[in-house]
N, C-alpha and C positions, 0 to 999 in steps of 0.2 A: 112603345115600348110595354106589350102588355102580355110577356112571360116572365115565369117566375123565376128567380137566380138564387142558389145555393146562399143566403146571407151569413152563413158562420165562414165560410171561405173566403166570402170577402171581406168578412173582419180581419183574416188571418192575412190577408196579404194586400186589403189594399189599407189605409188611411183612416184612424181614426176622427172621430169629429175633432178631438181636440189637437189630432196632428195638423189637421185640415187648417183647424185655425191657428196655428201656431205659425203661421207663414210671416211673422212679423218677428221674428226670433231672430233672424240675423237677414240681413239687408241683400244681400246675394239670393238669398233662398226666397227673401219675400219678393221679389220683383221678379223671380225665376217663376214663384207661383203664379202669383195674378198675371202675369205672361200667357202663359201654356194652359191657362183653367179656360175649356172650354163651357157655354153655355147654353141652352134649349129649351125651351117650353113647350109643352104637352094640353093638348084638352084632356077631357074627361077619358076619348076614344085612344086617346095615345097616339093622335095625330100632331106634328109636328104645325106648331103654331107661329114660333120664335126662332133665330139661328142665329148666333153669333159671327163676329169674324174668327173668332176664336177656335171656333167647331169648325169655321172651314179649314184654319189651318192645321185641324187636327183629322180630318177626314178629306178634305182637298175635295168636299162639295159644297156647291155656293149654296146660298139659302133660297133661290129660284127654284133649284134642283131637288129642295127637300123641304120645304114649308109645303103642309098639304099633302105629305105621306105619310103613313104611319111609320112611325122608327122602326117596329119592328125589322123593316123589310133595310134597314142599315145593318142588322145584330148578322154576324157569319155563324156563327154556332148557335143558334135555335134552335132546340129539339121539335121534330115533328108533333109532339104531342101538345106543345105551349103555342102552337105557331096563333090559337083562337084565346086563348087568352088577354085578358082584359087589365088585371092588376100590375101593377109597375113596385117594385121593392123597394125600399128606403134607401140602400147603401146597395155595392157590391163591386163586383167584377164582370166584363164583360168585352167580347173580340168584335170591331166594328170593320164594314169596310172600308177599304180606301177606296178615293177613285179610279187611282192607278190599280188595282184588280190587287193590291194585298191588304192584309187586316193589320188592322190598330190594337194592342192590349189596352184597353183603358178602367181606371176606378171611377165610379161615379156615385153622387147623393143626390135625393131628391127632397125635396119639401114644398108644400102646400101657400101657394099665395094668396095669403090674406084665406078669404072665407070665399073664394072661388074653388072652381074645381079644377082649374089647369093646375100645373105642374113647374115648378123649374127643376130642371137636371143640370146638376155642376159636374164636371166631368174631367180627367186629363190623363197623359200616357202612365201608365203604371209606373214604368222605372223611374219618371219623374216624382211622382208620388212615394215611391220607397227612399228615393235619395233625399228628400225632403222630412220624410220619419225618420230615417235615423242621423238625418244631421242634426234635426231638430234635438233628438235626444244624446246627442254626442255634446251637445252646444250644454243640456241642461244637467250632463253629467258632471261638465268644465266648473261650469257655474259653481256647483255646490262644493268646488273643491274651496276651501281656506286658506291653501300658503298660494293657491294659483287664480292673479286677477285676469279677467279677460275681457276685453273692449273691443268694441265692433265700433269703426269708426267710419264714416260716407267719405267721399270726394271730395270734401273741402278738410276732414278730417278733424270734425266735429264727431263727440260721441254719440253716438245711435244706442247703445245697448253695452252696459257693465255689469258684472256682477260685484261690483267695489260697494263696501256696504259702510257705515260711517264709522266703524273701527278700522277699516282696512289702511284709512289715508292720514285726515287729521281730525276725523270726529264729523264728518262738513259731508252729507249725504251725495252722492255725485245722481246727478238728474240728468237724465238724455238733454242734448243741444252743449253740454260742459265741455270745454279745450282744458288741453292742457295745461296751457298756460294758468288755468284756475286752479287748479290745484298743486303746481309743482313750482319751482322758482324760475324765473324767467330762462335765464340761462339753461339749464335741464330740461327744459320744456322744450326751447329752440334745439336743442340734441336730438331728442327722442323724435322731433316732432322732423327732422332732417331726415333720420334714417325711416322714419313711415312715409316719409313723402316719396323716399327713393324706392321704395318696394312698390310702392303707388303706379307710379312710373315706367318702373323694367318691368315687373312681375316677379323677380329675383329674389322668393324670401328669402330672412333672416333668421338665424337661429343660434341660442343661446349668448346673444351677443351682451357683455358684461357693462353693465352702467353705473355711476356712483349719483344719484340724485336725493335731494331735499323735498322737503313739503313746504308750500308755500309759506304756512301758519308756523313751521316749525324750522325754520331752515338752519340752525345750529346742529342738529342732527343728521349724517346722513346717513343712506340707505344704498345695502348694495344689491340690484337687482338683473334680474338676465331674462332677456326680451328675444323674443322672439316673431315674426309679423309677416305674414302671406296677405296676399292682394286677392279681394272678391270680386268674383267675375258672374256673371246672368248667362242663358241662356246661349245667348250669340257670342259669348266672350267678349264683353264689355266690361271694363274695367266699374265696379259700383262701391268700394271702397278698401278697407284693410282690416284684417283681425287682428289685433296682436294680445301676446298671450305676456305678464309679466310674474315674474317669479323672484318672491321676497329672498336675495343670494343669503343675506345678511348672516345669520343662524349656520348657513350650511357652509359659507367661506370660515366662518370662524370656526369651525370645528374641521374643516379642511388645512388649515391652520397651524391648529393642533397637534392635529396629525402629523403634516410636516414636521413640526417642531420636536414632538414624540420621536418621531424617525432618525433625528438629526443625532437626539441622545442618545440612542439605541448602536445608531453605524459609526460614527464618529468619534475617535479616541480611542476603540478598540485597539490599535497599534500603536507602537512606538515608533515604528518609521515615518518620518518625513513627508516624505514621497506619497506612502502609502497613506499616510492620514488625509493628504491634499487630494489625493483621490477619491478616496470615500466623502470627501465633502462635495465635490464635484458629481458623484455617481448620485446623491440624494437629492441634488437639487433637478435632476432631468428625471420627468417632465414635470413633475408637480409645482414647478418653479418657472421655469424655463425652457425652450427649445433645448437652449444650448448653453452651457456651463464651462468655464475654465478658472483656475487655481494656481498664481503666481504669488513668488514666493524670493523674498530676497536671496540674495547668491549664500551671504554669512547664515542662513538660517539651514541650509541642505549640509555645512559644516560642525552645526549646532552654536557657532555665534550670534552674538547679537547684531541685529541691524543697526545700521548707525543713521540717526537724524536727518532725513532731507525733507528742504523747503523747494518750493518754485520746481519749473523745468530740469531737462537732463537727462543726463544716464542714468536713473532711479536703481541699477543692477537687478532687476527683479528677471528672472526663469521660471520659465512656465514647468511647473510640476501635474497639475490633473486636467483632463477632458476630460467633457460625459457632451453627448455620448463620444466612444472612441470611435465607431464607426462614421460617424457624420461626414461630409466632406467640408472639412473645415478651410480656410484660406491659405495659402502655398505659407504663409509665414506663422503662422499658429500649428507647432508640433511640440512634442515632450520634449522638455528641455531648453528650447526655444531664449535666447534672450529679449523682454521686452525692448522695444528700440526706444532712445530716447524722445520724451515727451515735450511739448509745449507747455511754455506758463501760461497755464489757461486756468479761470477763473475756476470753474471745475474743480482742476487738478488743487488747486490748494483748498478748496473746499473737502476734497478729500483726505488731503493731509493732515486737515485739523477734525478729522475726525465723522465726518458725514456722508453718508450714502445719498450716492449720487445716481440720479436720473434725467438720462438725456436720450435726445433722438439722435439716430445717425450721422445724419449731419455734424450736431456739436462732437458728438465722440469724433470724428473726424476729424473735426480742428481740435482736438485735444491730441490727437496723433500728429496733426502737422501738414495736414492736407489730405487729399480726396484718395492722391495715387497710393502714398501710405496706407491711407484705409482699406482699400482694395486687397493689400495684403494680408491684414488683418482682421477685417469685419466681415463676418458671413455676408452673402451678395441681398439676401431679404433679409437682415435684419431690420428693424423698425425700430425696437426701443433697446434703451441698454442701460443696466444697474451695476454700479460695482460699490463695493462694501470695503474700507478696509479692515484687515485682520489685527487689532489691537488688542493685546493682553498684555498686563503687566509693566505697564508707562513703556511697550516696542508696539511699533507699525512692521508687521513681519510680510504682511503681502497685502494684497486685492483677491476677493471675488468679483469674477464678472459675468453675469447671466444676460444672455440676450432672448429676444423673442420675437420669431419669422414671423411670416404668411402673415396669416388672417387672425394671431390670436390678439389681446386688447395690450392694451398700454400697460404700465405699470403704475398703481395706484397709492397711496399714500401708509393704505394699512399695509400692503406688500414690503413698502420702503422700513416701515417698521417691524416687520416680521425678518427679512432681511438683514435688519442690527442684529438681534436675536440670535440669529443663526451664526453669523459673525462671529459673534464675540464668544459664543459656544465655540465654535470650529478656529478660534483663534488661539482659544485658551489649550483645547485639544494637540496643535499645532507646536507652540511653546512648550506643553509636557513631551513630546517625541524629539523637540529640537534639545532641552535641557537633559533628555536622558543619551540624546547623539552625543553631547558634547562631553556628558560622565564617562560614558561608554571609550570614546577619543581616549579618555586621560587613561581610564584604568587600562586598555590596548596600550597605550606608548609605556603606561607602566610595567604590564607585565614585559612586551618585547625587550624593556631596556634592563631588565633582571633575567633573561635567558641567554644561555651563551650562545655561539655565534654558530651560524648556519653549519657551515664545514668546519672541521679540524682535522690537523694532518700532524700524528705522531710516531713515533718510531713504533708505536704498539699495533698503530692499525688507522686508515683511516676513516672519519665520519661525515658524515653529512646529517643534520640535522631542520625538520621542517616540522611547524607547529601549527596548527588551525584549531582555532577555538570555536564552540559552536554557536551558529549564529541566532541563535533562536531567543529566549527570553532573556536568558543568563548573559550572554555574549561572554566578556572575560569569564576565567576561573581561574582554579591554583592549580591546574595540572603544567610540572616543567619536568626536563631532563638535563642532564649534563654532562660531559665527559670530561673526567679530569687525570691530566696525566701525571703518574707519579714519582717520584724521584729515581727509580730503580726500574724504569724505562716500562714499568706496568701500566697499563690504563683503566681506570676506574667510570665506571657505567653506572647512571643515577637515572630513574624514573620515578616521582612520585605524583600526588593529589591529593591538595588541601583541598578540605572541606568548605564548600561555599561558595560565592562567585564574587566578582565585582574586585573593588581593590582593596576589602580588607583581605582577603583570599589572596590576591597578588603581594602585598603588604607579608604576609605570612608567609609565603610562597618564598618570598627575598630571603627573608631571614633565615629561613631554614636550608636556601641552600647553598650562602654563606655559612651556615654552620657546619655542614655536611662536606666546603671544599677546606675549611681548616681541620676538622677531623684524619679527614682523607690524607693530608699529607702528615701526620702523623704514624700513617703507613697501618692504621688498627686493622682487625679482622672485618669482617665484614655484620657480625653479630655486635663485635661491640660498639661498630660505627652507630648501628641504629639503638643500641640501648644506651646512648649517649644522645641520642637524639630524640629519641623518648621523653627522656627527662626534662628536654628542653621543653619539648610541646607540653608538660606538663606546668612548668613554670609561667609560658605563654595563656595557658586555660587559667592559672592561678590569676595571672592580670588583667583577664577579661571580666568587663561587668558583670555583674552576680549572673541577670538572666541570658549571659553569650557561652557561659560555662562550656556548655554541651555542644556549643558551634564550632568551637577550636580541636581540631585532629586534623588528621594524616594517613596515609600511606605510602610505604616507599621501598623500592626493589634497589637495592648497592650490590653493584659487581666487582670483584675485580679479576680484569684478566691479565696471564703473565706469559707473555708473548715467547718467554725460552722455554717454558715447559710446559704450553700450551695446554693449560689448564685457567679454569676461569671459576672463583668462588664468589657465591652471591649469600643474599639472605633477606628475605622476606619481609617485611611489616603490615600486613595483612593484603598486600598488593598481588595483581595477576602474576603468574609464575612467565617467564621470556619463554617464545617460542624458537627452537633451534632445528635448523635445516643444512643438512647435511649436504654435503656432495652432491649424490647422486640426484637431488632432488626431494628426498623424502624429509618430513617435518613431523616434530612431535612438540608437545610442552615438555619444558624441563623438570623434573622431579623434584620439586622443591616444597617443604615443609614450610608454611606461612606462617608464624609470627601474629602478635595482637596487630591491633593500628598503632601506632605512634600515640594517642590520646592514652593508653593505657599499659601506666608502666609497673614495674617491678613483678613481669613475666619475660623468661627470657627469648632470646632469638636462637636459631638455628642456620646455620652455615654447611651448606651444600656445594659441592666441589663436581665440574664435571670436565672432562676433556673434549678442546675441538680441532677436529680435522682439519687439516690445509682446505681451504677452499669453501668451510660451513660459516655459514649466516646465523648470528645471536640477535634476535628480534625482543628489545623492551618496548612497554606502549602502556598506556592506561585502560584503569576500565570503561571507557566511552565506546572501545575498539571492540571488545564481546558482551556487553550489557545492552540489548536492545530496550528494555520498560522492563515493569511489573511484569508482563507476558511472557518474559523470556527467562530462561536460567543462565548462569554463567560457562556451565559446562559444555551448553550448547552451544554458546557463542565459540570458545575455544575449540569444538571442534570443526567449528567453519573456518575459525582462523586457519586451523593447523591443515585443513583437506585444500585450502586456497593459497596456501602460503607462496613464497619466492622462487626461484628458481636458484642455483648458487650465485650467481652476481644477478643481483635487483637493478638492471642496466637504469632505464631511465622513464619509471612509470611505476605510481601508486597508485592502487586502488583507493577509493576513501568515498564516504557519503557526500549528495549534493548540502549545499547550503540550506539554512532553514529547518533540521531537521535535529528534532531535542535527544536522539539518541541513535547515536552512531552505527550504523551498519555494512556492508557488504553493497555497494552500489554499482559506481560507474568509473572506468578509467581513466587518469589524471598526469597528464603529464609532472614533472616536477620542474617546479619554476623557482624565481627568487620568492614568489608571494609565499607568508605562512601557508605550512601544511602540516606534516606530521610526519613525525621523526625517525631517519633511517639511515644509516649508516655500513657502505658498502665494503667490501674488503679493497686493499691497494690492487691494484692492475697496474699492467704494460700499459706504455705512452701507447699503442697501438688499440687499446681500448674505448669506445667512442663515450665515455665519462668521467669526469673530473677523475685526477690520482694518477698515480706511477710509482714504480716501484723504486725502492730506495734503499741503498744500504746504510745500517748500522752498524755500529760495534758492537759487538758484543763483548760486556765488560768482563763477566766472570762466570762461561756455562758453567751448570750445575752436574753433575756427574748425572751421567745416562741421560743426560735431556739436551744436549751441545749438539754440533754438528758434526758429521763423522772426520776421521782423521783424517780422510783424502779430499774431503771436500773444497770444490774446487774453489770456494771463497775464501778461505783460507783462515784467517783472525775476522773476516769480515761473514757477515751473515746477511744474504740477499733473501728480501722478500718478494717473491714472483708471484703473479696475476694466477687467481684457481681458472680452472677450463671456461673455455666460450658458454655463453649461455643465452636464451631469447629474452625477451622483458617478462618483467615479472606479471605475475596477475595477481598480486596479494594486495590487501587494503585494511593498513591500521589507520583507526580513527585518532582525534583528538592530538596524544605524543606516542613516540614509540621509538625507539632505539635499536638498530641492527647495527652489527660490527662484522665484518672479516677478520678473518687471524690471516695475520702474515706469518707465511709457511718458509723454513729454510730452505733454499734451494737445495 
């Protein structure tokens, strides 16, 4: 080899001395490098005097064919000007002929043998040298990471090399030849060696497998390790050992647990709906804690009541309230709203009922359910670990959280059981708050409904239909009310009002005002006089309230009196929106009425306005929720929308209303009138052939007023018959909260 080679190029593409000498950095790399390292001895003329078997493997030429020949005859890319050179470079890259006719790229290095003139040439295939160089660089980089412990084990799982320092484990140096039993507790070492042996035998790597281990000399403290391992092989694919990476997950896992606890605090408890809170709790656990999560609650919790205390097996009256993820392939027996089947009196159930978080396998959970057949309908087929925690708050067991891990995920640990106890405690408080709100909401609703009049009334003056629906947002119940009061002189008083505030206090105030208005209505006072006296009552109620609640007592009210004989309606308003009048031809307008001050303000007069009502007219009373969409809207705009979408002469069998869950009522979707509380609508009486409830009724006219009675030739004689207005189509009208509509009875 007497030709010069570019040493700079060789250095850049080949292996450095350090890289070549680092073959011991990994077992697989070391064996592969030595097995493929060819050697040849040259005399001072560049003639081959020595040839190894590895050199024969590299070039295909046996020693007898090469020995005694100049080495330059083996070089394929020797420049013409260098054929007579005798100098051999110290290192570089060259392309050699292979016996089969192709060429082989090799990286070589030369060294003089002692004081003789002979040279030792070491060479290897360039791609093998590059692999070894980059592998050694990767190993050095990994070894420099203080949070990653890398260990190279031979086929006996003895540690060949590791970057573990004295501070990394138990203060003792880890020397080559150490086994895991010398560092870890016996049980933990056996578990880890079983994983490494499986990797060595199968060649299937292990990635990010979590393990809890204790050091041999500090067994009281547990460390969370993440293990990744892969098999090492030589150039012929023969197993030479296992490379294992151990990452201390203790701090990382603690950080993840803190993040999960914070997310539970942020996402659970924002709703006062029991089912929504349970679903939020299930959602936050997936996938951070497990692959599947279910929240089951006692049946009484859905109704706002306290669950009964139960011990032992049997029917626990639990019903599913939340599943996550909703798109998962749950077993056929697991659905929203399904009852949990009776459970056997199992020790795990007893532990759960005493407040313990239970961690069990699929088989144990199947035994708790009563057998494998039932388990197939309730446990996911690939679930291998189940954790169940009681939802315990304020001395009550409200239900349970059940989390499953499936597939290749790790079993639950003790630390995770402790975390689940904290999550269940916080979730139970949120669910109990929602349960208590549900109970109070139901009580307020029951009180308010008991204070409202019947949904339908049938008086000589008009037939009315009343419906009421509160906002289903945060407040729920409020002080809106309506009334239709039959007066002694065949007249009809119509009332719509709105008390300030929400909940039971507003409902109680509403009940007192309604009772007072009914009493004053029997006196047949004018509308302005009725409102004046009611305003005095509200002032007294405000004076009786606590000092910090004086300004919270108030109401608005519209009081109207309709006389079917004169076909006139007198009304007065105390800060209440004006009614809407729909004429028989379908045109709509708001009644021109001057509103007085709200009932909380006394000392100011109210003004009575009187309008005439043609046969077939509709008069609608409502509360401000119908026309007020919120801070971004004005009342005038709401009134315009109301008159633009008012009902035809008979609002037959439909209402326009807003959907549940909106805090500000507005025009939304069409809804049929049902017995469910909705909004107040009072259509006129009509003949039996019309589809709505109601009928024509004769009433005796006791004393027709001059000019207002029936004609002398009326076929009714001494009776006045109130017939239906013209036929009409379904309404396209959308009242919200409460409204009153009345059709005047017309003399035939």
